[in-house]
N, C-alpha and C positions, 0 to 999 in steps of 0.2 A: 499612333502613340499608344502606349500600354495603359490599361486600366487595372489597378491593383486593389485587391481587397484583403484585409487581414482580420481574422476573428478567432475567438476562442469558444469552443463548445464545452470546455471544462478547464479548471485550473486557476480561475480568477476568483479571489475572495474565498479560498478553501485550501485545504492541505491535500495535495495529490490530485488525481483524476485529470491531469493535464492533457488537452487535445487542442492543438492550434492548427489553423488552416491559413495558408498563404495562397491566394488566388491571383494569378496573372493572366489576364484575358480569360481564356477557357481552360486554363491549366490549374488544377488544385494540387498543392503539395501539403500533405498532412504531417505535422511535426508532433511526435509522441502520440501515444494512445494509452494513457495510464489509468490506474484505478486508485481508489482510496479505501482505507479500511473502515469497516462499519463501526458504529458506536453502540452503546447500551440500548439505544432506542430502535435498533434494527437487528433483533436477535435472529440467529440462524442464517445470517447472510455471510457469504464468503468474502465478497468485496463489492464495491459500487463503481460503475463506469459511467461515462457521460452519455447522454442521449445522442445517438448518432443519426437521427432522422435526416439531418441536412446532408450527410454523406450518402445516405441511401437515395435521396432525391437527386443527387448530382454525381452518382457513381461513375458515369461515363467521363466526367471531367477529371477524376482522380488520377494523377500521373505517377505519384510515388508516396510511400510512407517513409519518413526519415526517423530513425531511432538513434538519437545522439548518445544514449547511455544504456548499458546493459543491466538495468535494474527493473524489478518486477513492476514497481509502481510507475514506471515510465512506458512500459509496453504491454501491461497485463490485459488491456482491453482489446488489443489488436487481433488475437485469434478469433474473438467473437465478431468483430467488425468485418474481418477479412472474408468470412463466409458469404456475406451479402455484398461486400464492396471490395472485390479483389483488385490489387494493383501491385506493382513491383515494390519490394521492401529494400531499403538501403541501410546497411549497418556494418559494424566491424565483425570480425570472425568470432570474437568472444561473446558479443551481444547475440549473435546467431545461435551459439551454443545454449545460452541461457533462455532465449526465446523459444527454441524448439523443446527444451526440457519443460518449460512452463506449459506449452501447448499440449505436450504429451501427458503431463501429470493431470491436467484438467480435461483430458479427452477432447481436445479441440484442434487436433491436427488437420491440416488442409495441405493442398499442393502449393505451398508457399513459393512465390517467385522472389528469391532472396539474392540481392546483388551485394557482394562484399566490397568494402572500400578500405583503402589504406590511408594513413595519416602522415604528412599532409598530402592532399591530392586534389585534382580538379576533374569533375565529372559532368558531362552533358546529360541532362535529364529533360526530355521533351522540349528540346530547343533552348534550354537555359543552362548557363554554366554555374555549377555549384563548386565552391572552393571550401574544402573541409580542413579544419585546424584542430589540433589536440587541445584539450582542457584538462586541468588537474581537478579530479573529483574522486569520490570514494570508490569508483569502479574504473578499472583500467580501460584505456582506449576511449574514454569519453571525448566528445568533440562538440564544437560549434561549427557554424558554416556561414557563408555569404552566398547570395544569389545575385548574379550580375544582370541588371535590367538597364533599359535605355535611360531611366531616370536616376540611376545610381544603384549602389549595393543595398540589398536587404540583408542585415546581419542578425543572426540568432546566436545569442551568447552561449547557450547550453548551460549546464550547471558547472560552475567554475570557482576556483580561488586562485589568487596570484601566488604561486610558489615556484621556487627555482630549486630543482634537485637533479640528481644524476640518473633518475629512473625515466626511461623513455615511455613508460606506461602510465605515469602520473605527471605528465608534462604540460605546463602552460606554454603554448607555442607563440611566444611573443613575436618571433621573427615573421611568421606567416601573417599574423594579425597586422603587423606593421606594413606588410606589403599590400594587404587588403585596404588599409587606411590611405594608401596613396591615391586611391580612386574615391570619388564622392560617396559618402554613406547616406543613402536616402532615409533608411529606417533602421534603428537598433532596437531589437527585442531583447530585453535584459531581465534575468531572473531577480526575484525580490525576497526570497525566503528569509535571509538574514540581513536585509538592507537596513534595519533599524539598529544594528550593532555597529559600534564605532571601531575604527582601526582596520587592520587586516585580519582575515580569518586565521591565516597561518601565523604563528605555530599553535594556535589554540585548538586546532583539529588533531594534534598529534597525541597518540597514546603512549609513546615511548617514555616521556618524562614521568607519567603516572605509574609506569611499571618498574622504573629503575630501582626505587627503594626496596621493592619486594624481591627483585632478583638479587639485590645485594645482601639482604638481611633475612629472607624467609628461611625458617629452620627446617621446613619439610617440603613436600610437594606443592606445586603451584597449579591451580586450576583457573583457566581463563575462559569466560563465556563471551563469544563474539557474534555480532550480527553477520548473517551469511552473505550479505551484499556489500559489506564494507571491506573491500580487498586491501585498501590502504592500511587498515589496522592489522590485517593478516600479515602483510609484508613487514610491518614494524615488529610484530611478535616473532616472526622468523629471524629477523635481524638480531634482536636482543637475545634470543636463545643461542644464536651462534656466538655472540660476543661473550656470553657467560658459560659457554660450553655445556648447555643444557640439552638433554634428550627430549624429543617431542613425541607424545602419544596422542592420537586422535580418539576421542571418546566413542565415536560410532562411525559407520560407513559414510553417513551423510557429511559429517565433519571432515573426513578424509577426502571426500570428493572435491571439496574446495581446493585442497592442495593439488589434487591431480590435474587441475586445469592449468597446464604448464604455460599457457599463453601470457600469463600476467606476471611471471616471476622476473625478478631483476636479473641483470646480466650474469652475475656469478652465483645466484642461488641454485642454478641447475647442477652445479658441482658440489656445493657445500651442504645443502639441506638434506639430500637423501641419506647421508651418513648420520644424521641426527634423528631420523625417524625410527621409532621402534613400535612393535605391536603390543597389544594388551598382554599377551602371553609372556612377553619379556620384561614386564614391569618390575617383577621381583628381583631381576638381575641388575637393576640400576639403583644407586643410592637415592634415598628419598629427596634429598636436597639438590639432586641433579635432574629432576623430572618435571616437565611441564605437560599438563593435559589440556587439550583444546576442545571446547564444545562450541558448535556452531548451529545456528538456526535462525528462524524468522520470528522476531519479536515474541508474540504470545506463545508460539510453539516452543521457542527456546526457553522462555520462562517456565513453561510447564515441564520441560525436560529437566531443567535445573531443580525445580521443586521435587520432582520424583526422585532425582538423584540424591538430593539432600536428605530425603526420608528413607534412603536405602531401598527404594522400590525399583531395583534393577538387579540383574543377575551377575554383575561383574564384581565379584567379591574382592578382587585386588584393588578396586578403586573406591571402596567405601571411605568416606571422609573421616579423618583422624584429627585430634587436637592440634597437631603440629602443621597441618595443611593450611594453605592460604587460598581462599577463593576470591577471584576478582570478577565482578560483573561489569564488563566493559561494553555494555549494550544499553545505553540510556533509552527510556521509553519515549513514545510519542504521546500525543494528547489522548488517544483512545485506550491506552493500556497502562496507565500509571498505577491503577489499583492492583493489578496482577503483579506488576513489578515490585511494589511494596510488599505484597504477600510473599513473593519469592525471596526477597531479602530476609524476611522474618524466618522463613523455613531454613535458610542457610545458617543463620545465627543459632538456631536450635540445634544444629549439628555439633556445635562446640568448636568449630575451626575458626581461624582468623578470617575476617570478612572485610572486603573493600568493594565499594560500588561507586560507579561514576554516574553523575547526573549531567543533564544538558548544560548546566552552569559550569561544570568542570571541563567538559570536552565538547568542542563545537562540531556541529554538522558541517560538512564540506560544501557550504554555499557562500556566495560572495558577501563580504561585509562592506561597509561604506567605502573604505579606501580601495578595495578590489574593484568596485563599480566605478569609482572615480578614475582608476587606471584605464579601464576600457573606454570610458567616455572621452578621456583626454586624448586617446589614440585615434578614435574613430570620428569624433566630432559630428554626430549625426544631425541631419536636417530635422528628423522627427524621432520621437522617443516613445516607446511603448513598454510600460512596466508589466511584467508577467510573472506568474507563479507566486502563490502565497495569499495570505489573508489581506483584507483591505488595508490594515495598518501597515503591512509590509510594502504593498504596492504604493501607498502614499509616501512612505519613507524613501522609497526608491525614486519616486518622482521629485521629491524635495531635494535629493542629492543632485539630480540633473539640473534643477532650477538654480541651485546655489552655486553652480560651477561657472556661471557667466559664459556659456557657450552659445548664446542666442537661443536658448531653450526657455520657453515660458508656458503659460497656460494655453497658448495658442498651438503649440506643437509638441507638448507632452501629453500623452493620452493615458487616462485611467478608465478602463472599460469594464463592463459586466460581461459575463458569459452570454454569448448570442448577439452582442452589439458588433457592428461592422465598421472598421476603419477603412475609408476609401481614399486612395491616393492616385492622382493623375498629374498632368503637366500644369494644371491650374492650382494645385495645392492638395491639402489633406483635410478631411472632415469625417465626423462620425455620422453614420446614417441613422437618423431618429424616425424615419418613416415607418409607421406601424404596418404598412402593407408589406414591408420587407422583413418583418419579424422572423427570426430564426428560432425554432423550437430548441430549448435546452432543458436540462434537468438531470435526474439520477435514474439510472437503470441498474436494478439490483440483480446480482448473480448469486445463485446458490445451486444446490443439487437438482432443483427443479429445472433450471434452464436460465435463459436470458430474458429478463424483464417479466418473468411469470409470477414474481412475488409481488402481489398487489397489497395495498394498504390493509385490506381485511386480514390477510395472512399475518402481516407484521403485528397488527393489533391483537390477534389471537395468540401469537407467540409471546407478546408482552404480558397478556393476561395470564397465560400459563406460568410464566416465570414469577409473576408477582402474587397471583391469587389462586393458582392451582387449577384443578379440573375435577368435575364430578361426572362420572359415567353411570348411566342408569340403563338397565336392560330387562326384558322379559320375553317370554314366548306366549303368543296368543292364538286361540283357536277361532277360526272364522265360523265353523259349524256351530259351536256352542256359544260363540260371542262372549268369551270370558278369557281371563288370564290363565293359561295352562300351567306355566311354571314361572317361578320368580315372585317378585322382582329381585334383582341383584343391584345393589348400589355401592359404588366404589368411589372413594375420595383420595386424591393425591395432591399434596401441596396446599390443601385448603385449610383443614383443621386436623390437629392430632386427636385421636379418639379419647385421650386422657383429658383434653380440654373440657371445662365444665359445660360449655354450650354445645359441644359436638354431638352428644347423644340426642339432645332435644332437636337440633337442626336436622340430624339424620332421620329421625322419626317423622318430622314434618315434611321433609323432602320426599320420603318414601310414600307418605300418605297422599301428597299431591300427585305423585306419579301414578299410584294405583287408581285414584279417583279419576284422573284424566284419561287413562287408558280404558278403564271400565266404561265410562260414559261414552267414549268414542266407539267402542265395540258395539254398544247397544244402539247407537244412532247412525253409524256410517253405512253408506250404500256401496261405495267403490273400494273400500279397504286400502286407500292410499295412505301408507304409513308416514310419508314425508310431511303431510299436513299436521298430523297430531304431534309428531316429533318436534316440529317447529313451534307449535303452541306450547308444548311442555317446556321446551328450552326457555321460552319467553316468560312463562309463569314462574318457573323455579328461579330464574335469574332475578326477577322482581322481588320474590319472597326473600331470597338470601341478602340482597342489597338492603332491603328494609330492616332485616334482623341485625346484621353486623357490618354493613357498609362495604362488603367485599364483592368482587365481580369475577368469580371463577368462570372458566369455560364449561358450559353444560352440554353434555352429549347424551341425548336419549336415543335408544335403539330398540325397536319393536320387531320381533321376528314372527312372521305368520307361519304356523305349523301345518295348515291344511288349506 
């Protein structure tokens, strides 16, 4: 009989960084390998991924990586993990395109073994049948799946909302889910991001109603800023442009690249949209009230792009904002970039054009609400239920939904876990493994230009000090033969004090004095001329002096060059 383990290395009680493992006997299937964006306490970091020590220790057991959605924060960790823990990757064609672009951009290309799947379909992976079904999400071809085991199906919901439309690329495949439900569902792993919100997500996720009034009444050009990974909104913009006979211009090549991915267009867009696309050079040939300009990007990068554009810090003279223009920011911020979003709004208002911006209260992210989750639960009626994805408040709300549905789900078979905790299931039942001997290492691995996990706390602390208290660099040239300072010293301050500050001159003189005295005494006493020792002592002494004087803690960098 099968022994099943289910655990999360990341994604529980946090936003992003999802990495889930389903282990059936000696077969490990990894679901998602995402990242999360850094906050203000991790300066200089590109993104953060889950500690994957567990995968390195069990890499021979890994049979597949399953990527249910073509979004960077769902697969962004995989290029780094794959180098040490290679295994076949299963995803759709569009997800493959995004994944390879991401790996290329961050110089993490490997000889990836990618297997393409179609929806719906059944695929045997290392002796177990996977059945994939479409879900409606912000990215085309998103999916969930079930794994057929002797004890019943293990179902992973994927990111989903219940929505019925005529687009095969944003389709909630109720038919396939219904067929899966005909067999016993052992475990349902269901997303929780929006579980605390009542009702259905749809139509709160739709951009179209918010755009309608501007397309009907805007006196001039319309500019729309969109998240580069919300293709559902791109489709809505294309559709409304067609309805109002608008011409579409892409702000830059990156924005146009989104359109060039033909795999996600609706059935008739292939014929109608190309006639609406114009180049920047042709803008002046179009009436202002017939033009829509699309800007796309990734959160902070997009906000920076919009701010520069609003300040006319670009070379496209034809696109400079005018009083009759309307600018729509249809890219609500997440928790880590609300400040820059607010700053961007301010910059657009300064341009004098009409401004409209959408917040998370106005337009929903495409994750299941309470009624969406109830729909899935009522169909599958699982024996065990595992809330995944989201902060603890979301996980708890999801668990409460399951409890209140009277499907024989209670505290005994609804599971709220922490990252690293293991849910064990066999023919005897299910339980959480609390044995400390089986503890699985979890945590954050930081990614930046240095590499994977090379950013230690000391580096983060230095970066924080640089951003808050600045830096003081001291240098001089010293003669070993004469045992004296041959030239200098030179003292530079950046981000610490302005020279016009009343205390700056006094502190500068005292710091210089400490430096000269320290170096001079060392030159007279030293026998080995090891500069690292005196540089360390100078850093410590100057740090203590400055903190005593004004309570600040700048980075101190002393540098002594021996001339002979």
